[in-house]
N, C-alpha and C positions, 0 to 999 in steps of 0.2 A: 754794276756795271762796268766792264773793260773797254776798252781803246784799243785797237791795235796799232802798234810802230811802224812804218816802211822805213825799208832802207837803213837809215842810222839809228841809233839811240843814244843821240849829243844829248846831255842835259840840256841844252835850248830847246830844242826840237820838244823833249819830254816836258818843258817848261810849259811852251807853247800850245802842245797837246791839251796837258793836264787844266791849264788856263782856261781854253775856250771849250773842254767840257763844262769846267764848274762852271761857268757865265751861264753857260746852254741850260744846264739842270737845275742850278738857284739860284741865277739872276737875278729872279722875280722872288725869291726868298727875302726874310730878314737877317739881321746879321746875327741874331740868337739864334737860327737855324744854322747859319756858316757854320757855328762854335760846333754843334754836334756831328758835322761832318768829317768822314776821317779818310785819309788818301792814304794809302801802303804803296811802297815803290821801292824796289832794289836797291837804289840808289839815291835816295831822298836826301842823302846829307850832300850832294853835287848840285842837286837841282836847287835848294833850297837856299843855297851859299852864291848863287847867280847874280850878281849886280842887281837884276833888275827886278829880283826878287826879294832885295833888303831893303828896299826904300816902299811907299805907298805908289800902285798902279796908277799909269796916264788912263785912268779910266772914269767915267761920270758918277757923280755920288758915293753912294757907299760901297761901288764895286771896286773901289781902291782898295780896301781891306779885306777882299774876300780871300786872299792869299794868307794873308797874317792869321785871319778868322779862324781857317782850317784845322785840323790836328794831321799832322804830318807824321807817317812812323816807317820804318823800315820794315818788310813781311819779315816774318820769323826764320823762312828759309835763309838769309842774307843777312841778318844782324851779325851774325858770330863770324862773318868772314869780315867784318869792317874794324881795323885797328884803332882808328883814332878812338878815344876812350867819349869823346864831345858824343858820337853817333851812338852810343850804348846808353847815354842819359837823354839826350834829346827826340830822340827815335825811335825810343825802344816800344816793343807794341805789348811788352807784358799789363802793365796798369791797363791798358784796351781790353786785352782778352781776360782779365780778373772781372772788371764790369759785364763783361759779355763773353761768357767762355764758347759760345758756338761763333765768336766771329774768325771768320777765315780769311787770314791776310795770305796766303798763296792760294788764292782762288785763279788768279791771272797766269802762275805757273803752272797749276792742274791743268787750264784748259789748254796752254801751248804745248803739253806734254801730250793730251789728248788730240790735239791737230797737228802735231806732227807726225803719226800716223798717214796722214793724207797727203802728204809731202809727195809721195810720187805720184801720185794720181792729178791732184793739182798742176801738176808742172808741165803737164801736155796740155792743159787747156790755153787759149787764149785768153788775154788779159782781163777783158770783161766778165767771159764765163767763170774764170777761176774768183774774180771778187763777189760775184754773184753767189756762187757754190757756198765761198765758204762764209758768206752773209748768212744764208741760210740754215747752214749747218750751225752755225753759234746760236742762232735764234732758237732753232727746234731743240737744241741741245740746254740751254739756257731755261726753256720753257718744261722742258722734261725734268730738270733738275728742280724748279721751283714747284714744281707738280707736285714732286715726291718729298722735299720737306713741307711743302702745305698740309698733305697728308698723313704725316708722321713715321716716313719711311725713307730709308739711306737708298741715292740714287745707286742703279747696278753701273759700274764701268768695265768697259771690255778688255779682256786681258790681251795682252802682245803674245801675237804667236808665235808658236816654237818652231824656226823653222830647220832646225836640226830633228832629221828624224834615222 
């Protein structure tokens, strides 16, 4: 499941978005379940280095440990761009991919690449129509991809049209 970012991608905004999603998705689960959650993001080292992420969160009960309990990685596409050796040791996606070879750390990047094809169409829509249209497109695409993988086939992705003739 992915959540879009609007306006900027500052670590603080990303942290709050991730935390609100984690609480909504896993807030009623046990801490043991949280230890199985894998969160992949291209700039996870900076998000996890925020002052608020270093301490227990000011949340009730066990929720204060949710950020510390989950597994945080940098997606496979971006890990090689990180110069700090700690990034490659703390957030390396390879051990998780070895346990589960079908784990796709780049699902969001693939969705953004697919979505960028509709940029010119949605730019001419009013904001509320724009958000509704994107929401429905993503829901339908996710349902199609889930259906394909459930039935053992790979989804067909439309190829970018060559405009040169």
